[in-house]
Wavefront OBJ file of the C-alpha trace (Angstrom):
o trace
v -12.772 -35.336 15.666
v -9.555 -33.317 15.577
v -6.870 -34.890 13.328
v -9.442 -36.966 11.434
v -8.816 -37.275 7.700
v -12.046 -37.035 5.727
v -12.989 -37.251 2.061
v -15.670 -34.602 1.556
v -17.247 -32.593 -1.245
v -17.018 -28.815 -0.912
v -20.434 -27.247 -1.430
v -20.133 -23.533 -0.668
v -17.775 -20.677 0.127
v -17.402 -18.713 3.369
v -17.119 -14.988 4.014
v -13.312 -15.143 3.847
v -13.259 -17.121 0.592
v -12.648 -20.480 2.242
v -14.454 -23.594 1.032
v -17.294 -25.060 3.109
v -17.700 -28.825 3.417
v -20.146 -30.776 5.555
v -19.830 -34.200 7.152
v -22.628 -36.750 6.884
v -23.985 -35.508 10.222
v -24.240 -31.946 8.834
v -21.260 -30.609 10.790
v -19.599 -27.704 8.923
v -15.888 -27.422 8.172
v -14.232 -24.298 6.763
v -11.366 -25.246 4.459
v -9.031 -22.543 3.024
v -7.999 -23.173 -0.564
v -10.973 -25.420 -1.353
v -13.329 -24.537 -4.222
v -17.045 -25.430 -4.330
v -17.318 -28.674 -6.271
v -13.953 -30.054 -5.105
v -13.906 -33.580 -3.712
v -11.006 -33.385 -1.305
v -9.128 -35.035 1.526
v -9.391 -32.753 4.540
v -7.525 -32.841 7.855
v -9.653 -31.618 10.782
v -7.583 -29.006 12.640
v -10.049 -27.570 15.134
v -13.602 -28.265 16.242
v -16.044 -25.868 17.866
v -19.576 -26.772 18.898
v -21.246 -26.040 15.562
v -18.375 -25.699 13.097
v -14.687 -26.439 12.660
v -11.638 -25.758 10.518
v -9.849 -28.088 8.174
v -6.697 -28.209 6.076
v -6.843 -29.123 2.402
v -4.501 -32.115 2.028
v -5.178 -33.096 -1.589
v -7.755 -32.766 -4.344
v -9.367 -36.134 -5.055
v -11.543 -34.772 -7.865
v -11.171 -31.089 -8.823
v -14.205 -28.865 -9.150
v -15.144 -27.872 -12.712
v -14.957 -24.323 -11.316
v -11.300 -24.713 -10.218
v -8.610 -22.896 -12.228
v -4.841 -22.566 -11.896
v -3.607 -19.738 -9.652
v -1.650 -17.067 -11.535
v 0.369 -16.181 -8.429
v 3.359 -18.229 -7.164
v 2.604 -17.430 -3.505
v -1.120 -18.224 -3.611
v -2.092 -19.907 -0.343
v 0.951 -18.548 1.470
v -0.112 -14.905 1.183
v -3.339 -13.910 2.933
v -4.633 -11.872 -0.004
v -6.619 -13.151 -2.975
v -8.167 -16.288 -1.470
v -10.401 -17.004 -4.496
v -7.717 -16.929 -7.191
v -8.276 -20.629 -7.993
v -12.032 -20.112 -8.518
v -13.328 -19.486 -12.047
v -14.084 -15.770 -12.356
v -17.626 -16.132 -13.734
v -18.383 -18.447 -10.811
v -16.967 -15.880 -8.371
v -19.580 -13.435 -9.644
v -22.351 -15.995 -9.066
v -21.109 -16.629 -5.530
v -20.999 -12.915 -4.739
v -24.527 -12.367 -6.023
v -25.669 -15.248 -3.841
v -23.789 -13.850 -0.839
v -25.667 -10.546 -1.074
v -29.025 -12.340 -1.429
v -28.287 -14.660 1.494
v -27.258 -11.782 3.776
v -30.414 -9.848 3.010
v -32.638 -12.868 3.610
v -30.897 -14.349 6.677
v -29.754 -11.196 8.479
v -32.279 -8.652 7.247
v -35.338 -10.817 6.672
v -35.626 -9.065 3.307
v -36.677 -10.479 -0.046
v -35.701 -8.041 -2.773
v -34.561 -8.171 -6.422
v -30.761 -8.513 -6.579
v -29.138 -7.990 -9.961
v -26.267 -10.157 -11.178
v -22.922 -8.982 -9.834
v -21.271 -6.515 -12.219
v -17.823 -7.790 -13.270
v -14.537 -5.938 -13.075
v -12.779 -5.393 -16.376
v -9.965 -6.241 -15.962
v -10.164 -8.734 -13.094
v -6.359 -8.736 -12.661
v -3.998 -5.787 -12.264
v -6.857 -3.540 -11.137
v -5.793 -2.248 -7.714
v -4.635 1.364 -7.571
v -3.313 1.192 -4.017
v -0.979 -1.142 -2.128
v 0.641 -1.135 1.315
v 3.517 -3.606 1.468
v 5.001 -4.557 4.853
v 8.782 -4.895 4.844
v 10.943 -7.514 6.553
v 14.538 -8.645 6.467
v 15.605 -12.069 5.196
v 19.233 -13.191 5.054
v 20.377 -9.587 5.220
v 18.085 -8.449 2.380
v 14.982 -6.265 2.576
v 11.837 -8.026 1.410
v 8.470 -6.454 0.571
v 5.395 -8.623 0.441
v 2.146 -9.377 2.226
v 1.200 -10.978 5.509
v 0.555 -14.698 5.664
v -3.022 -15.572 6.742
v -3.819 -14.596 10.352
v -0.238 -13.501 11.071
v 2.273 -10.699 10.675
v 4.816 -12.922 8.951
v 5.745 -11.288 5.668
v 5.537 -13.474 2.571
v 7.821 -12.090 -0.148
v 5.856 -11.166 -3.275
v 7.519 -9.392 -6.173
v 4.592 -9.675 -8.583
v 1.108 -9.436 -7.059
v -1.494 -10.319 -9.693
v -4.041 -7.822 -8.349
v -1.878 -4.682 -8.317
v -1.347 -2.341 -11.221
v 1.992 -3.366 -12.788
v 3.478 0.068 -12.099
v 2.867 -0.431 -8.356
v 4.723 -3.750 -8.360
v 7.642 -2.210 -10.233
v 7.901 0.759 -7.854
v 7.690 -1.339 -4.667
v 10.384 -3.750 -5.868
v 12.662 -0.842 -6.775
v 12.144 0.986 -3.463
v 12.847 -2.150 -1.413
v 16.005 -2.909 -3.387
v 17.339 0.653 -3.135
v 16.520 0.861 0.578
v 18.587 -2.277 1.092
v 21.501 -0.824 -0.873
v 21.435 2.296 1.310
v 21.566 0.180 4.460
v 18.104 1.089 5.720
v 16.991 -1.565 8.207
v 13.579 -3.217 8.270
v 11.400 -2.647 11.320
v 10.990 -5.668 13.585
v 7.607 -5.800 15.328
v 8.754 -8.077 18.142
v 11.792 -6.055 19.204
v 10.558 -2.630 18.093
v 13.937 -2.045 16.449
v 14.677 -1.099 12.867
v 13.365 1.612 10.581
v 11.392 0.789 7.403
v 7.884 -0.518 8.152
v 5.817 -0.281 4.946
v 6.046 0.851 1.344
v 2.764 2.388 0.229
v 1.969 3.297 -3.385
v -1.174 4.966 -4.706
v -1.547 5.193 -8.496
v -4.125 7.093 -10.526
v -4.659 7.099 -14.269
v -1.851 9.564 -14.948
v 0.253 9.834 -11.804
v 1.343 7.998 -8.684
v 2.850 8.698 -5.293
v 4.906 6.817 -2.729
v 4.657 6.878 1.041
v 7.591 5.452 2.970
v 6.415 4.473 6.447
v 9.231 4.381 8.984
v 9.544 4.000 12.736
v 11.781 7.060 12.900
v 13.376 9.650 10.648
v 16.664 8.604 9.085
v 18.922 10.649 6.811
v 19.208 7.606 4.564
v 15.490 7.883 3.770
v 16.007 11.377 2.339
v 18.680 9.856 0.114
v 16.252 7.083 -0.826
v 13.656 9.696 -1.784
v 16.141 11.426 -4.093
v 17.003 8.127 -5.808
v 13.312 7.282 -6.325
v 12.477 10.751 -7.703
v 15.289 10.456 -10.247
v 14.133 6.988 -11.320
v 10.430 7.907 -11.600
v 10.049 11.573 -12.641
v 6.293 11.080 -13.222
v 5.666 10.717 -9.477
v 3.408 13.365 -7.958
v 5.122 13.056 -4.613
v 7.175 11.050 -2.148
v 6.230 11.295 1.532
v 7.914 10.031 4.667
v 5.293 9.030 7.230
v 6.645 8.387 10.710
v 4.965 5.811 12.941
v 7.040 5.129 16.082
v 4.280 3.249 17.927
v 4.156 -0.501 18.458
v 0.763 -0.835 16.829
v -1.076 -2.590 14.015
v -1.962 0.786 12.500
v 0.090 1.365 9.375
v 0.213 5.166 9.236
v 1.523 7.498 11.909
v 0.559 11.104 12.610
v 3.769 12.839 11.539
v 4.834 13.297 7.937
v 7.543 14.954 5.874
v 7.257 15.576 2.132
v 10.488 14.455 0.488
v 9.423 15.392 -3.029
v 6.380 16.957 -4.700
v 3.077 16.735 -2.798
v 1.155 14.422 -0.478
v -1.747 13.673 -2.841
v -2.462 12.560 -6.376
v -5.067 13.882 -8.788
v -7.340 11.281 -10.370
v -10.602 11.304 -12.308
v -13.870 9.413 -12.127
v -15.849 10.236 -15.241
v -15.393 13.960 -15.834
v -14.754 14.875 -12.181
v -11.194 15.331 -10.897
v -10.222 14.615 -7.301
v -7.288 15.444 -5.083
v -6.682 12.242 -3.137
v -4.530 12.612 -0.022
v -2.692 9.430 0.861
v -4.646 9.178 4.119
v -8.016 9.617 2.422
v -10.340 6.761 1.476
v -10.598 6.167 -2.256
v -12.016 3.169 -4.103
v -9.241 0.787 -5.191
v -10.797 -0.388 -8.472
v -11.277 2.485 -10.953
v -13.146 0.392 -13.552
v -16.034 -0.644 -11.333
v -16.027 2.585 -9.311
v -17.428 4.534 -12.257
v -20.030 1.821 -12.899
v -20.967 1.859 -9.226
v -21.318 5.654 -9.138
v -23.408 5.586 -12.316
v -25.768 3.093 -10.665
v -25.917 5.249 -7.522
v -26.793 8.230 -9.725
v -29.518 6.194 -11.428
v -30.969 5.189 -8.054
v -30.928 8.832 -6.905
v -33.297 9.725 -9.766
v -32.070 13.315 -9.954
v -33.782 15.911 -12.151
v -31.576 18.897 -11.324
v -33.736 20.255 -8.501
v -33.068 17.880 -5.597
v -30.964 18.460 -2.479
v -28.710 15.466 -1.864
v -27.238 14.759 1.561
v -24.005 12.760 1.112
v -23.227 11.167 4.494
v -19.801 9.620 5.138
v -18.832 11.801 2.170
v -15.050 11.435 2.552
v -13.267 13.619 -0.009
v -16.571 14.172 -1.818
v -16.185 11.506 -4.483
v -19.851 10.476 -4.764
v -21.378 13.846 -3.934
v -19.322 15.743 -6.499
v -20.035 13.044 -9.085
v -23.772 13.638 -8.511
v -23.582 17.436 -8.327
v -24.081 18.142 -12.046
v -27.549 16.551 -11.890
v -28.548 17.882 -8.446
v -29.879 21.178 -7.243
v -27.541 21.060 -4.244
v -25.204 18.594 -2.559
v -24.505 18.694 1.177
v -21.673 16.448 2.342
v -21.076 15.466 5.965
v -17.888 13.787 7.165
v -16.229 13.379 10.574
v -12.597 13.518 9.332
v -11.455 17.176 9.058
v -8.753 16.469 6.444
v -11.294 14.736 4.206
v -13.711 17.663 4.470
v -10.903 20.039 3.502
v -10.108 17.794 0.508
v -13.797 17.725 -0.482
v -14.021 21.524 -0.487
v -10.848 21.832 -2.551
v -12.136 19.179 -4.966
v -15.338 21.147 -5.486
v -13.305 24.301 -6.126
v -10.929 22.506 -8.513
v -13.882 21.294 -10.609
v -15.742 24.608 -10.535
v -18.642 22.956 -8.689
v -20.546 25.670 -6.829
v -23.637 23.742 -5.694
v -21.828 21.544 -3.147
v -20.970 22.292 0.466
v -19.271 20.150 3.093
v -19.622 20.039 6.870
v -17.371 18.399 9.452
v -18.931 16.406 12.274
v -21.092 13.401 13.089
v -23.937 13.200 10.615
v -26.477 12.373 13.325
v -25.560 15.687 15.002
v -24.976 17.871 11.942
v -28.039 16.859 9.903
v -30.728 17.882 12.421
v -29.094 21.315 12.701
v -29.092 21.744 8.923
v -32.723 20.639 8.688
v -33.556 23.063 11.498
v -31.917 25.827 9.462
v -34.281 25.136 6.575
v -32.486 22.547 4.468
v -34.564 19.727 2.988
v -33.252 16.289 2.081
v -34.749 14.910 -1.109
v -32.122 12.159 -1.395
v -29.705 10.751 1.184
v -26.590 8.857 0.084
v -24.890 6.568 2.620
v -21.376 5.184 2.035
v -20.156 3.908 5.421
v -17.073 1.817 6.287
v -17.330 -1.976 6.650
v -18.898 -1.726 10.108
v -21.918 -0.040 8.543
v -23.910 2.912 9.849
v -24.391 3.913 13.448
v -28.002 3.460 14.543
v -28.242 7.148 15.406
v -27.209 8.092 11.884
v -29.824 5.815 10.314
v -32.501 7.329 12.503
v -31.304 10.820 11.586
v -31.331 9.925 7.875
v -34.878 8.559 8.049
v -35.919 11.517 10.203
v -35.055 13.887 7.345
v -37.840 12.143 5.364
v -36.040 11.892 2.010
v -37.843 10.405 -0.979
v -34.924 8.049 -1.564
v -31.964 6.661 0.354
v -29.127 5.248 -1.749
v -26.816 3.002 0.264
v -23.330 2.046 -0.981
v -21.901 -0.863 1.025
v -18.733 -2.965 1.066
v -20.159 -5.451 3.589
v -23.386 -7.374 2.815
v -23.856 -8.333 6.484
v -23.922 -4.772 7.849
v -25.857 -3.623 4.778
v -28.577 -6.180 5.553
v -28.620 -5.197 9.234
v -28.971 -1.497 8.401
v -31.669 -2.097 5.764
v -33.643 -4.053 8.363
v -33.599 -1.064 10.722
v -34.509 1.336 7.917
v -37.471 -0.940 7.112
v -38.619 -0.570 10.722
v -38.356 3.202 10.211
v -40.622 3.055 7.153
v -38.048 2.740 4.358
v -38.112 -0.383 2.215
v -35.187 -1.757 0.224
v -36.422 -1.829 -3.387
v -33.481 -3.036 -5.469
v -29.807 -4.010 -5.094
v -26.934 -4.190 -7.582
v -23.672 -5.881 -6.506
v -20.324 -4.828 -8.002
v -17.114 -6.810 -8.013
v -14.770 -4.144 -6.691
v -12.372 -6.808 -5.409
v -11.968 -9.717 -7.881
v -10.381 -12.929 -6.567
v -11.222 -11.961 -2.981
v -14.465 -12.755 -1.095
v -15.406 -9.087 -0.799
v -18.294 -7.572 -2.726
v -19.637 -4.019 -2.986
v -23.287 -3.254 -3.573
v -25.644 -0.331 -4.087
v -29.188 -0.384 -2.768
v -32.214 1.789 -3.529
v -34.316 2.384 -0.413
v -37.568 4.335 -0.449
v -40.696 4.861 1.605
v -42.958 4.646 -1.438
v -42.875 2.316 -4.451
v -40.443 3.608 -7.074
l 1 2 3 4 5 6 7 8 9 10 11 12 13 14 15 16 17 18 19 20 21 22 23 24 25 26 27 28 29 30 31 32 33 34 35 36 37 38 39 40 41 42 43 44 45 46 47 48 49 50 51 52 53 54 55 56 57 58 59 60 61 62 63 64 65 66 67 68 69 70 71 72 73 74 75 76 77 78 79 80 81 82 83 84 85 86 87 88 89 90 91 92 93 94 95 96 97 98 99 100 101 102 103 104 105 106 107 108 109 110 111 112 113 114 115 116 117 118 119 120 121 122 123 124 125 126 127 128 129 130 131 132 133 134 135 136 137 138 139 140 141 142 143 144 145 146 147 148 149 150 151 152 153 154 155 156 157 158 159 160 161 162 163 164 165 166 167 168 169 170 171 172 173 174 175 176 177 178 179 180 181 182 183 184 185 186 187 188 189 190 191 192 193 194 195 196 197 198 199 200 201 202 203 204 205 206 207 208 209 210 211 212 213 214 215 216 217 218 219 220 221 222 223 224 225 226 227 228 229 230 231 232 233 234 235 236 237 238 239 240 241 242 243 244 245 246 247 248 249 250 251 252 253 254 255 256 257 258 259 260 261 262 263 264 265 266 267 268 269 270 271 272 273 274 275 276 277 278 279 280 281 282 283 284 285 286 287 288 289 290 291 292 293 294 295 296 297 298 299 300 301 302 303 304 305 306 307 308 309 310 311 312 313 314 315 316 317 318 319 320 321 322 323 324 325 326 327 328 329 330 331 332 333 334 335 336 337 338 339 340 341 342 343 344 345 346 347 348 349 350 351 352 353 354 355 356 357 358 359 360 361 362 363 364 365 366 367 368 369 370 371 372 373 374 375 376 377 378 379 380 381 382 383 384 385 386 387 388 389 390 391 392 393 394 395 396 397 398 399 400 401 402 403 404 405 406 407 408 409 410 411 412 413 414 415 416 417 418 419 420 421 422 423 424 425 426 427 428 429 430 431 432 433 434 435 436 437 438 439 440 441 442 443 444 445 446 447 448
């Protein structure tokens, strides 16, 4: 019942990183902050028909897998929910999560490799978007509390590259000194909404997201450029709408350019601040190497790279392919992909703008042949029409890169109905200390 206080043992972890405990009658409670193996006192906050939510009141006996959080705002911030779980155990849980999704949601039994670790597991993120608020007359940058838009001040996130933390703290402090106001979501008043930093191996850039243009922001840009001469660019992005979307449509370059240049392996990429790019450079290369292995390229194959974005995977594969054809619905990303191919001197890659399920049949009708199809969709997975189009091209192999085991399992189930069987899966820990896991799957009509 609601408001009951129970002593329970936590046995599993949920999709958001919360602990799972079960009463004697089998009823499930999701408990944020609890680690599998904890014996804990739990307050029942809410009950639904088949599951409920609880609050962790105290640890009666800590799990052997529990560790101390390295962040002072752990539990208050809605970010790294698994920071108190031993890292090796996190990898076990993520491997299990992929297996469970495939079995329960896809009805698939397939070899799943152990989750590849991130090295390092802290300070790995190359991108951060910090919301800004005002407290006692001072600007504060931080992250949202769980399930809210209340900003929790955080001047030292354990997951961000140290240079990102330093830059964000400096920008917030200087904005305050210049009298730039923080945007208030409830009233719609104020100016500064977010501070966004993207950092590559050798350079970084800053995007200042504001509700409107303010002369003080130009002054802020000049101060930042003087402090950090290594910056590739400083951009003002204007978002006047009362929306949850961070970026607006209008921009103004205050200094330098609106992209950074970064490398994966021996391929360089121009990464526009609006373009998708993997946030963990260590595991990204490992992941792309595994995707290349699954493609089984000999130098003759035509690879269709669907959801190609700025061409990161396709261009990485190009040196071992006969031809790469990328398809992407975002025009700016397609333009970036073409420029990235040119910058690297890659002449066997071409990129098309449009929905893959519409573009691919036209290309096949014009005589192209798909030997390998690479899929790298967003968290919602692939549209059914795209999966049917991919299978309809009759490739020897489909290599699927996924950041969501649930939609991955769903899509593999449909591909199985279309004659393509999932043969092998390798998970990668792109997001240590969070519940998220990336994976790469090899799908083929025939035994590999």
